[in-house]
N, C-alpha and C positions, 0 to 999 in steps of 0.2 A: 461398539460402545463409543460414544462421543464424549470427550473430556475437554472442558474449557481450559485454556492456558492458565488462568488464575487458580484453577482447582487441581492442576497437575501435581504440585508438590504434595498436597494432602492425599491424593490418590496413590502416589508412589509410596508414601509412608504406610498407607493402609495395606496395600497388596501390590506386588510387582507382577504384572501380566507378562505372558511370554511373547506378545506381539504388540508393537507400537508403530503407528504411522503418523508422521508429522508433515503437514503441508501448509505452505503459505508463501507470501511474496517478500516478507521482510527478513533478510538474512540474519540479523542480530537475534530476533525473537525465535526463529527456527533453531539457530545454534544454541540458544539458552535452553530451549525445551529439550533438544537432543542431549545436551550436556547433563541436564537433570536426570534424564532416563539412564544415561551411561553411569552416572555417579551412583544411582540407586542399585544398578546391576552390580557394580564393583563392590558396593557395600555388602552384597550377598554372595561374594566370592567369584564374580566373573572377572578373571584376569586376562583371558584370551579374547582377542577382537579380530574379526575378519571383515574386511571392507570390500564391497563390490560397487564400482561405478558403471552404470549402464550407459554405453555410448556406441553408436553405430548400428547399422541394420543387421550386422552379423554377430552381435554380442552372444557369448556362450552362456545361456541360462542354466545349462546342466551343472556347471560348477557352483552356481548359487544354490540350486536345489540340493546338491550334494552336501555343501557346507551346512545348510539348514537342517539336514536330517542326520548328519554324522555325529558321533559322540565326541565330547570334548576330551582331549588327551592330557591336558596340563592343568586343568582346574575343574572345580565342581560345576561351574557355570561359564558360559562364554557369550559374547555378543556377535551376532551376524548383522552387519549393517549394509543395507541396499540403498544406493543413491541413484535416483533417476532424474537428472537435471531437466530433461525435456518434459517430464510428466507423461510420456507416451511409451509404455513398455512394449508395444507391438503385440501381435498375435501370440507368438511363442512366450513372450514375457507375461502376457495376461494369464495364460494357462499355468505358467510357473508360479506366479504370485498366488493364484487360487490354491495350488497344491501346497505351497509354503504356508499359507494361512490355515488350511485344514490340518496340516501336520503339526503346526505350532501349538494347537490346542492341547495336544497330548504330551508336550515336552516340558521338562522341568529343568534341564541343564542348559538350554539355549534361549537367549532373548533375541528376537528379530526386530530390528529397527529399520523402517522404511522411510526415507526422506524424499519429499516431492516438492515441486514449486507450487504456485497457486494453480488450482484446478478449476476448470469450468464446470457448469452444472452437468453437461453430458458425461464428462469423465467421472464425476462423483456418483453418477447413477449407473456406471458400468459394472459388469460382473466382477472384475478383478478388485476394484475398489470396494464393492459391496462385501466381498469375501474378507478383505482386510478389516473392514468395519465390524463385520459379524463376529469374527474370531479374535479380535484384539481391541485395542483402544486407539482412536484417531483424535488427533489434536489439530484443529484448524487455527492457524496463526494469522490473524488479521493485522493490517498495518495500523499504526497509531495516527489517527486523523489530526489535522492541524488544530482543530478546536480542543482536542484532548492532550495536545503535546505539552503545554505548560504544567498540567497536573502530573503527567508522566515524568517530567523532569523533576518536579518537586518530590515525587515518591522515590526516584532514584537517588536524589540528594539525601533524603531521609535515611535510606538504607546504609549510607556511609557516614551517618551522624551529622549531616549538614542540612541547613535550611536557609531560605532567604529571610531577610528581616520582615517582620509583620507589617501589614498595612499596605498603603498605596505603593510605596517604594518596592516592596516585595513582589507585588503583582506586576509592576512595570519591569522588574528584573526578569521574571519568568517569561513575560512576553518578548522581551529583548532576546533572551536565550533561545526561545522557540524560533524567532525570526532568523537567528544565526545558523540554526541546525536543521531547518525544515527540509523534509525529503531525504535526510541522510541520518538515519537512526543510529547506524554504527558509529559514525563520527560524533553524534550527540553523546553516545555512551562513553567515548574516549574523552570528550571534553569534560564530562561529569567526573570521570576518574582523575583527570588532570587537576580539577579543583580540590580533590582530596589530597593530592600531593603538595599543592601550593599552600593550602590553608588548613588549620586544625579544625576538629569538629566544632560545630556551633553555627551561629548565623553568618550569612554571607551578604555583604553590602552590594549595592548597584555597582560601585566603582570596582570592587574586586572581580565581579563577574564580567563587567564590560572590558576590563584589562586582559582577562585570561582567556575568554572564549573567542575562538577564531570564527570567521565567517566561512562555514563549511556547508552552507545550504545547497541543496540540489533540487532543481525544479523540472517538471514535465508539463506538457501542454494540457494534459487532462486536469491536473490540479489548477492550471491557469483558468480553465473553463469554469471550474467550481468557484474560484475567487471572483471572477467577473460576474457570474450570475448571483453571487452573494453580495455584490455591491461593495467589495472590500478594496477601495481605491488604492490605498498605500501598498497593500500586499500585491495588487496587480502590477503597479509600477516596479516594485522590487523583483517580482517574478520575471517580468519582461526583460529587465536589465540582466537578470541572472541567465535567462535562456539565451540572450544575445552573447553574453560572455562565454557560455558553454558551447557556442557554435551551432545552436539549433537552426534548422532550416526555416527561413522566413515563410516559405509557402506552407509548411506544416502548421505554423502558428496561425497564419491567415485562414487555412482550412478549418481549424478548430473554432475560431471566432465566427467565421461565416456560417458554419454548420449550426452553431447555437442561434444565430440570428434567423436563419432559415427555419429552424425548428420552432422557435417562438412565433414566427410569422404564420407558419402552417397551423399551429395549434390555435392561435388567435383567430385566424380566418374560420376555422372549424367552429369555434365558440360563437363567432358572429353569425354563423349559419344555423345556429340553434343547438349545436352539440354541447352536452354537459362537459365540463373540464375533464373529469376522469375518463370519459369515453374518448375525448379528443386526444388525450395523452396516450391512451392505449393504441389508438389508430395510428399515431405517429411514432409508435415504438419508443416512447420515452419512459425509461425505467430507473429504479434505484434512487441514488442521491440526486441525479439530474431531474428526476420526476418531482422530488420534493422542492428543489429550487425553482422549477418551472411553476409549480403550484403557488409559490410565494410571490413571484414577480409578475406573473401574467395579469392579475387584476389591476396592476398599476400601469400597464403598458397599453397604448392604443394602436390601432392599425396604422395611422399616419406616421407615428414615430418609428414603428418597425419597418415600414416601407422606406423611410428615409435612411435608416440604418442599413437596410439591404442594398440601397443604392451606394452608400458609403463603402460597403464591403466589396461591391463590384469595382469601385475606383481603386481601392487598396489592392485588389487582385492584380490590376494592371501595373500598379507601382512596384510590387514585389517581383513582377516579371519584366521590369525595365521600361515600362510605359508611363511617362509622367502624366499627372492629372492636375488640371488647373485648380488652384486653391488648396492643394495638398502638398506636404513635404515630398521632395524627390527621394529622400532616404527611406528605404523600406521599413526599417525598425521604427523610425519616427512616425510613419504613417500607421503602423500597427499599434503603436502606443496611443495615437489619437483615436483610432477606431475602438480599441479595447476600453479606453476611459469613457468614451461616449456610451458604449453599451453598459459599462459598469455603473455609471451615474444614472442611466435610465433604470437599471435594475434596482438601484438604491432609492429611486424616487426623486432624484435630483438631476434630470437630464441637462446636458449642455445646452445653453441658449442657442437657438437656431436649428436644433435637431428635431424639435417636435412640431 
């Protein structure tokens, strides 16, 4: 049975199942879901807790199976927690998890909690995960996307009796807060808690938030790609500065930008050859959020502009590898900034003069 994170609290109040599986990429949200399950189990008398962390090719699964089937000695109920950081239990682990899932259905004194990272589609359709889903409750924890982050912050503030002032100032405050903590939800949670320590319940002004909230944002090149394709110029500049400060490799940033340009060019060429846009996207294996961004920007991009951007990408490739290019900055990060902003402005419908 699949349970949405927002519905987990209500499900736990209604009935406590003997088996729960939590999987996702965001540590804070995974931790909170697991904490809620543990708290519900303790409220029903589970004071004993056994934790197994699966690591290495020779992990002893027999001990996990034994704990899952043994009777509790010190309490009416207990928690058996299985952590699989890699998300790959292996052949022996797969068989053990299927056995644990089947046994759990008939147990009343043991709650089994399986914690996993983000899983790909192939893993989610595997036999062992299917058994966990069939015999228990699975909670998929998705990350909070940048567009939803201000609202997430507002909800967390409300939970501790605080809120930004209404109107334009409040919205600007939430956007500022989101910029400061983007990509680092655990730090965002800590900054929100800090505001509860610094200020009493009630409205928070821009000045109070601006003074208190540290710049703890963390960026990755995949989110940079989304920002560029979405035409978010200020965010792209901020992310590139952050990636540089974090020591990200220039070649990886260039590869991400160049791959987007190549992808846009291939799809546009297919469209010019008579392919419908959905077919062209499928043929070029453009999926998910990237597919939606491509659908939005491709109608406003022409082949000449994309060809020019592709030439620019070739030049920047040389720069980040130490080969200067006439008319371009010698510094790799400056060249990447110019390339990213040219693509970003093109996606926004305002290409840099001279690139079209």
